[in-house]
N, C-alpha and C positions, 0 to 999 in steps of 0.2 A: 188886347192887353202888353202885350211884350212890346208890338212894335209900337202904339200909343206913347208907352211911357218912354220909350227911346228916342221920339219924337216929341218926347214932353206937354205933351197934350196933354196929359194922367201928371196925376204926379204917386210921390210911397210917401205914406206915413208909417217909420217910427215912433211906436210905443212902451215909455219906458228908455231912457238912453244910462244906464251903467254901464257896467264892464261887458256888457254882452250890446245892450244899443247905439253906442256909443260909435260904436270903432262896425258895424257894419252899416252903421245910416251915413257915415266919412265913406267908404263906400262906396257904398246906392249914390253920394252925394256924387264921384268922379266922374258917371254918366247919368243920371235921372235928378229930377228937381225932385227935393226932400224937406217936407217937410219932419223938425225933430223934434217930438212930443215929453214932454215931465210932468211927473206932478210939483217935482218942487220949484220952485222959483230962480230960487235962490244955485240953486244948480246948473237951469237955462240961465240967467247973467253969469254964471262962470262959460261957462261954452260959447256964452253969446261972444265972449269976449278967449277964442280959441283957449280956455284952458280948461285938462279935462278935468272932471271931482274926485275920482279916481287913480290919480295919477302916472296911469296909463301911457299916455299917449302925450308928444308934442304938440308945441302950438301951430310948429310943420302942420301935423295932421291934418288942421282946419285950413290947410290954405284951399286957394283955386277947387270948394266944395261950390256943390249948386244944397244948400241946404238953410231952412229960416228953419228956427226957436225958436218953441214957443211954452207956455205953460195955458195955452187957453185954446181947452177941449172941441171948444167952439172954430178952430182952423181947420182941425181935421176933417171937417168937413168939404172940404179943399183934394178932400186927400183919393185913390180911386186901392191902390193897393197898399190891405193895411201891415204894419210887422207888431206882432209886437214879444216885448221880451221884458216882461216884467217879471220879478224874482219870484220861486213857485216854492217859500223854507218848510218849515214842519212847527207848528208848535211843542209847548210844552212837554207836551204828552207823546211828541214822535207822531202827532198825525199830521198829516198834509192840509198847510196852510194855504186855500187855496185862494184866498180874497185882493191878493196882488191881481191875479189871471183873471178870472171874474167879476172884480171890476173893473179890466182893461174892456172886458167884452162888455160891460154894462154902458161905454163911453162907446162902442164901435156900435153898440144896435141902434143906439140916435141918428147918428150919423151917415149908419150906413145904404147908399143907392143902390138902383139895378146895375147889375156888368160890374161891381168892386169887389174887389177882394182885399180874403184874411187868413193871412198864416204866423201862426204861435208861434215863436222858437223856448220859449222858456218850456222849466225840463214836469213834464208830468206824467202820469201813471196813464198807461193804455187801453185809452174810450172815453178819457178826460172831455178832449177839443170834441166828441161827434157830440158826448153823450151832456156835459156839461155846460162845454161852451154855446155852441151852436143851437141852442132851444132858448138860452138870452139873446143873441146879436138874432132868430128869427122874430120872438116876443118883440122887442122891444121896434124893431125897424118895420116887421108887417111885414118882408120879407122869408122868403123862401129857401134853406139851403138848393145850392145845384139848381134850379131855376131861374133865380133870379144874381144871387151871390156866388162864389166858390169858397171854399175855405183849404187851408192844404195845412202842415206840419211840415215844418225845418228845420227839428233840433241844433241849437246853439254849442258848438263845439269853442267856445272860448278858454282859457288858462295863462288867466292870467299870472301878470310879469317875465314868459314867455316873448320874444324877441322876434325871434326866426318863427316858428308854428301860428301865426296868425293869422286870421280870418281868411284871408284871400290864398293863403297856400296850404290849406287842411279840405280833401273834399268833405262838400255838404252831400247833409241828407236832403231828401227833399218828396214832399207825399201834395197827392192831392184828392179833391172826392171825386171826381172824377179823370175819365183822360183826357183829355179838354183842358181844365185845371191845371195835370201834374207837367202837361207839359209847355205852358203861358207857363208857371211860376220855378217848372228848370230853368227855364231859358230863359227868366230874368239874374235869377242868381247863378245860371252859365258867366255872367259878361261878371261879374266879380270872383267867381271862385278860379283859379288860374289851374287846378288841380284839373274842375268838372267838379258835377254831383251824381249820384248815385240815386236813383229812382227807386223810391220804394214800390212793390207792392198796393200798400193801402198805408191810413195815417196813422191805423192801430199797430204797426209794423213798426212806422217810423217813431211810436213813441217810444213802444217798447225796445227799440234798436240801444237806446238814447242812453234810458232807463237801467241797460243793463252795462253798458258801458266804464257808466263809475262803481256800481258794485261788483262787479266783476275784477276788478280795483280793490277797491272795501274787500275784498274777505282774502285778497292777494293778503294784503298787509297782513288785514288780523292771523293770518294764518304763520307770518314773522312772528307780529308780537307774541301769538303765543310760542314759540319757538322761544323770540326772547327771553318769556317768563318763565321756561325753562332752561337755559341754560346759564340764566342766572345762577337757577338751585346748582347749581354742573361746577358754578366759578368757570366755564369756556365764552370769548368773547362771540356776540352773534354772526357779523362781522365775517372774520376770521371761517367764522363756518360756510359760509354763506359768496364767502370768495370762493372756499377749499370747491363746496359744492357747485357752484358754477365753472371747473372747467369739462365737464361735462355738460352737452352742445346746448344738449333741450332742460339745463335747467335755464330757468327764468331767475336771477336777480331781483327781488323784489326785496326793500329796509323796512327797518320796523320803524315807528317811529307815529308821534301825536296825530290822526284822522280828526283835522274839520272839516272847514269851509263852507261851501256854500251848494257843492257839487257831489263828491263822497261821502263826507257825511251826514247827507242829506238822502239822494236820491232811494238809496235801496227800503225807505219807509216806503217811501209812493211805492214804489213795489210793492214788496207786502203788507202793506195797506188797500191794493185792492185785490191781491192774492187771500185775504181774510175775507172779503167781502164776498168774493165769489165761492166759500168752503173751504178753500184750503191753507192747511197753519205751516207757513215757513219753514225751516227748518236751517240744513246751514246759511240761510240770509242773514236770519237775526242773532247763531248764535257768531256770526261773525262780528258785527254791527257787537253787541254784546261785548267781545272780547276789542276793540276799539277805541267805548265809550268807558271801559273797565284800567287803562292803561294811564292815563293824568296821574289816581288813585294809586296805582302802582309805583310810576316816579316817585311822587315823594314822598310815600311809602318808603319805597328804598332810602331814598334824600336822607329825610327823618332816619332811618335806621344810621347812617353810617356815620349820621350827626354822634348820636349816641353811647357808639361804640366809640368814642371820640373824647366820651365825657363831657355831651354837651347839651345841658340840658335844654329840648324843643323849649318849655316861653322866656329862654335868654339870649336865642339864636336872629339873624339877620341874616336872611338868604335873600339873593340877587337873582329878580330870573329873566335870561336877554334874552326878549322875543318874543310879541304878543298877537303879531299877526299871525292868519290862521295856515301862511305859507312862506316861503321865502323871499325878498328883497321886491315884497307888495301892499300894501298901507290898508289887507283886509280884515276886518278884525270882525267880522263875522262867520260864528257856530266855532268859535276860536279856543279851543283842545288845553291851551294854553289858560288859558284864563279859567275854564277846570281846574287844572292846574297848582294853580296859584288858592284860590279857595282848594283847596283839598290841605295847603302845605298851611292855611288857616285856622284849619280845625287843630292842627297839634298844635297848634298857640305861637307858630314861629312868627316871624315880623316881617314882613317880602314885601321891600323893592319889584319892581317892577321895569326896565326900560326899556326900547325900541326908540330905534331913529326913524322908520316910518307912520308907527301908524301914528292917531293923534289922540292927545289923550283928554280930549270932551267927549267926542267918540268910545273910549275907554271907559270913561266915568259915568256915560250914561247907559249903554249895554252892558258892564259887569259891575259900578259899583267903588273903582278902586280906579285911582293915580299914577301916570307913568311918573320917574323920576327925571329933570333933564338933564341929570349930569350921573353917573356914576361913580358912586363911593367909594368908600374905605371899611374895614374892619365886619367885611362878610365873611362868616359863619360855613358859608359851602353858597356855590356860584353855580344856576342850574342854565346850562347853555340847552335856548329851545328851538331857538327858528335860525337857520345856517345862515344869514344876511349878511353879504356879502362883505359890508362895514365889520361883522365880528370876524370873519377869515382869517383875517391878517394881527391878528393878536394872540401872542406866543406864553409860555407857561413863564417868562419872569411877570409879565402883566398882571396874569391871573394871582400867584404869588402874590402881589404888591397889594391887589386891593384885599385880601382876607391872610382872615387870622388863625395861628400855626394848630392842622397840620390843618393844609390849604386842602375843601375836599369841591373835586369838580366835577362835576353831573351833566352829561355830553348826547344830551338824547338824540343828534343824530350821527352822531359821531362826526360828529365834521374835527374835531381836534387828534383824534384815532390814530395813532404810527402818522400822525406831521407835527405835533409836538414830543418835547422833553416833560415823559410825566414823573419825572423821577425827584421824591421828596415831599409826591404829591399824592393825594388819596383820589384815584381815578375809575369813572364806572360814564356806562353809559349803553342805550337799551342791542 
């Protein structure tokens, strides 16, 4: 398979062209013949014009690549090595939503041929590839995994907004359904991954490795978030404590904050879902999730308390929330915990305006039911700095005082202004 791909006798198809799929499709396009497939025609048209809908890649990233973009599933018939990179969210009940990955499996099952390879990159619980996806491929194709076609799993490690740790610069885990497939899959990825690949023993091991990467981070952040709640009651700053403790060589400096997005805030639920299916009710993981999911309410409550203490009735107040995306310097609003914060403030009858230079107001309204303001106004009773976008890092104390009523109240979730601006004459609080 690898040699045929290298000689362009066979073609790679990447299914799903979002934050994960598009970068890997373009990397493959440097060396192989590639079909980039997405179900949304408007997104595909943008990519044909060298535009990344996610605003992560420059137009130059599309140049010189052997890639054809399409929204026609029939075009997948020309491919032989399929890479599935569709989203794997959770529903409103925190249950894995496998519709995208099962839908992709359904589409591929209809075009699968003898000798083909299917590699999943979407984050799933251990066992999903072989127990949920492969049966669909086999049923619709009439072929047998191992005998007629090969399957592998290579979890994505895309970090949105990170221009240094790009896909080509991060070690990639690969796995296959047998030794032959593992070797072929590894060679394909080794062609585009500079540090090389790690060959996992089984597909389940690779799936588990991915899901615990983000679960570990989630738990570490939940610990410092709980510390932030405790230290707030004690009247000490969490960052001061972390910096002091960080002078010990083996202390890890995690910082408190809102944990959203399509990875850290989602992946633990895939692991706990499978764990419960197997009869074990996880304790630590779900406890961490509860802490992190409760932080929007904690921040909203602290903000309202600060205003009430200054004699401001919540129903007569106006608060500016700066930032709605799930992390800094990206346009992605999926699973944004800032949206939860906005709704929590509204529960206190506060009038909330939200500003974000990176997000799309139509997408925000469709997803969360409120609009963004184009320009930051004045006469705010409090400002909540929620996302540390580069545009916000340049602001100083005089600016905040100019847009707020007296006394100005600045709630700095990410501590981006802590000890960086003069907060004298201002009521300042951070996690």
